[in-house]
C-alpha positions, -999 to +999 in steps of 0.1 A: -218+152-289-238+131-313-228+095-322-224+105-358-200+134-350-180+111-327-178+084-353-165+108-379-139+121-356-127+086-346-125+076-382-106+107-391-082+103-363-077+066-372-070+075-408-046+103-398-028+080-375-024+054-402-009+079-426+011+098-400+029+067-386+039+057-421+069+035-412+050+017-384+019+013-406+041-002-434+056-027-410+022-037-397+008-041-432+038-062-443+035-085-414-003-089-419+004-095-457+026-124-447+000-136-423-028-135-449-005-152-474-002-180-450-040-181-447-044-182-485-017-208-488-035-230-463-067-226-483-051-235-516-031-264-501-062-277-485-081-276-518-052-293-536-050-320-510-087-326-511-086-328-550-056-352-550-072-375-524-104-375-544-085-385-575-067-413-556-100-425-541-117-426-576-090-449-589-098-476-563-128-499-566-140-534-559-147-554-591-171-583-592-164-607-620-192-630-632-190-664-648-194-665-686-227-683-682-242-657-658-276-645-668-285-608-671-311-613-643-285-626-619-262-597-627-290-572-622-300-588-589-264-584-576-262-549-589-294-538-572-284-554-539-251-535-540-269-502-547-290-508-516-259-509-494-253-476-475-215-479-481-218-480-519-214-447-538-219-461-574-220-494-593-209-495-630-219-524-653-193-537-677-207-561-703-188-591-717-183-573-750-169-542-733-147-563-711-132-580-742-127-546-760-109-532-729-088-563-727-077-560-763-069-523-758-047-531-728-028-559-746-027-546-781+011-546-781+013-582-767+013-604-798+012-637-780-018-627-759-037-614-789-028-646-809-040-668-781-073-648-779-079-652-816-073-690-813-100-693-787-126-681-812-150-670-784-151-644-757-136-659-725-144-630-703-175-626-682-194-594-673-183-573-643-195-547-618-172-519-607-182-509-572-170-476-556-175-470-519-182-436-502-150-441-481-120-462-488-124-478-453-157-493-465-144-515-493-137-544-470-174-545-458-185-545-494-161-572-504-172-593-474-209-589-485-200-602-520-179-630-507-208-641-485-232-640-514-207-661-535-201-686-506-238-692-500-240-711-533-276-701-538-295-674-556-276-649-578-244-654-558-236-685-578-229-663-608-200-646-591-167-658-603-144-638-581-141-605-562-108-586-567-107-567-533-083-590-516-057-587-544-059-549-539-064-548-501-028-537-494-031-507-518-066-498-505-054-500-468-023-479-477-045-453-494-068-452-464-039-445-441-025-418-464-059-400-465-064-402-427-028-391-420-028-363-445-060-348-430-047-350-395-013-336-403-028-309-425-051-298-397-023-297-371+000-277-395-028-253-404-034-246-367+003-241-359+009-217-388-023-198-382-015-193-345+021-183-353+009-157-378-017-143-355+008-138-327+033-121-350+006-098-363-007-090-328+028-081-315+035-059-345+003-039-340+011-037-303+044-021-313+026+003-335+003+013-306+033+015-282+046+044-301+014+063-293+013+054-256+019+091-245-010+102-267-033+076-251-021+088-216-031+124-225-065+113-237-070+094-205-061+125-184-086+147-202-114+122-196-118+106-230-140+075-230-124+041-236-141+037-269-131+071-280-095+061-272-097+027-288-116+038-319-088+054-339-065+025-333-091+000-343-097+020-374-060+019-381-060-019-375-089-023-399-069-003-425-038-025-419-059-056-426-077-042-456-046-029-473-028-062-466-058-082-479-059-062-511-022-067-516-025-104-511-054-107-535-035-087-562-003-107-557-021-141-558-033-135-594+001-135-611+015-162-587-014-186-593-013-178-631+023-188-631+018-219-610-013-231-628+001-253-656+028-268-633+003-276-606-020-293-631+008-315-644+020-324-609-015-328-592-035-341-621-068-322-625-061-295-598-051-261-613-041-234-588-051-206-611-085-222-620-092-227-583-083-190-576-106-177-603-135-200-596-133-196-558-124-159-558-156-148-539-148-172-511-111-163-511-119-126-511-143-130-481-118-151-461-087-129-468-104-096-463-125-108-434-095-123-417-074-092-423-100-068-410-109-089-380-073-096-371-064-059-373-094-047-353-091-074-326-053-070-323-057-032-319-086-036-294-065-060-272-032-042-276-046-008-264-062-022-233-030-021-212-027+017-218-063+024-207-071+036-173-089+009-152 
């Protein structure tokens, strides 16, 4: 018997078994749908957490304030030395004029402050550099570098008035701990949920195959090969996963559409629906691939106990 003929028969028997065992197939599809929902939920939650942590990280920086008589060459020298540090992600220059404009915007409702500023008659603010690190844990090293430059009392370091890291150190350390803890907890929770879902799906497919144990025994008695016996059940398992994957992808559309505006208000820039649409190719591959692989592997393992050694 040719391989092509055998493959067609195995596929036909697998499809027939999927349709014939309607109730069992429905149960397996429902369980796998829940499993794949967990997988998709973990993907979306991971993306939301990553986006939120990125927003929090972008709100933190180390600001270097210069004296009012600092020259542009001194500022440029400090700026270039910061850019050369491996911990630094970016350095933004804030001129004296921009610093004054920002100060006025922040205190526009404070009449006493604005009156005192007008009475000065000149700009009391110096230029500044806003430094962002690649990791929140690296801010202390950057601040230490700047403090050393300032304490040296030579070169461009004399133009540094103050470094605001130590005023924000508690907030930065807390943010670093939140990021590290969130990633560890998220990883552990993802593993636990994924393993639980896999076990439930595996046992459901085992139950579906248990109903056909007599059929498997007859096929063994007539000398059918192991792959000929396994094939229809693996095809059925693939169908379980494919149908469940399609159901999840279809249901995710209205759910994410409904959650989109609320998620953006709650999480800032992260919109669940936008993530679903922009990342759909990746989500499709993960959901369909996970469903098909889980169905085929579970069927392969579950039917082993009924095969003749």
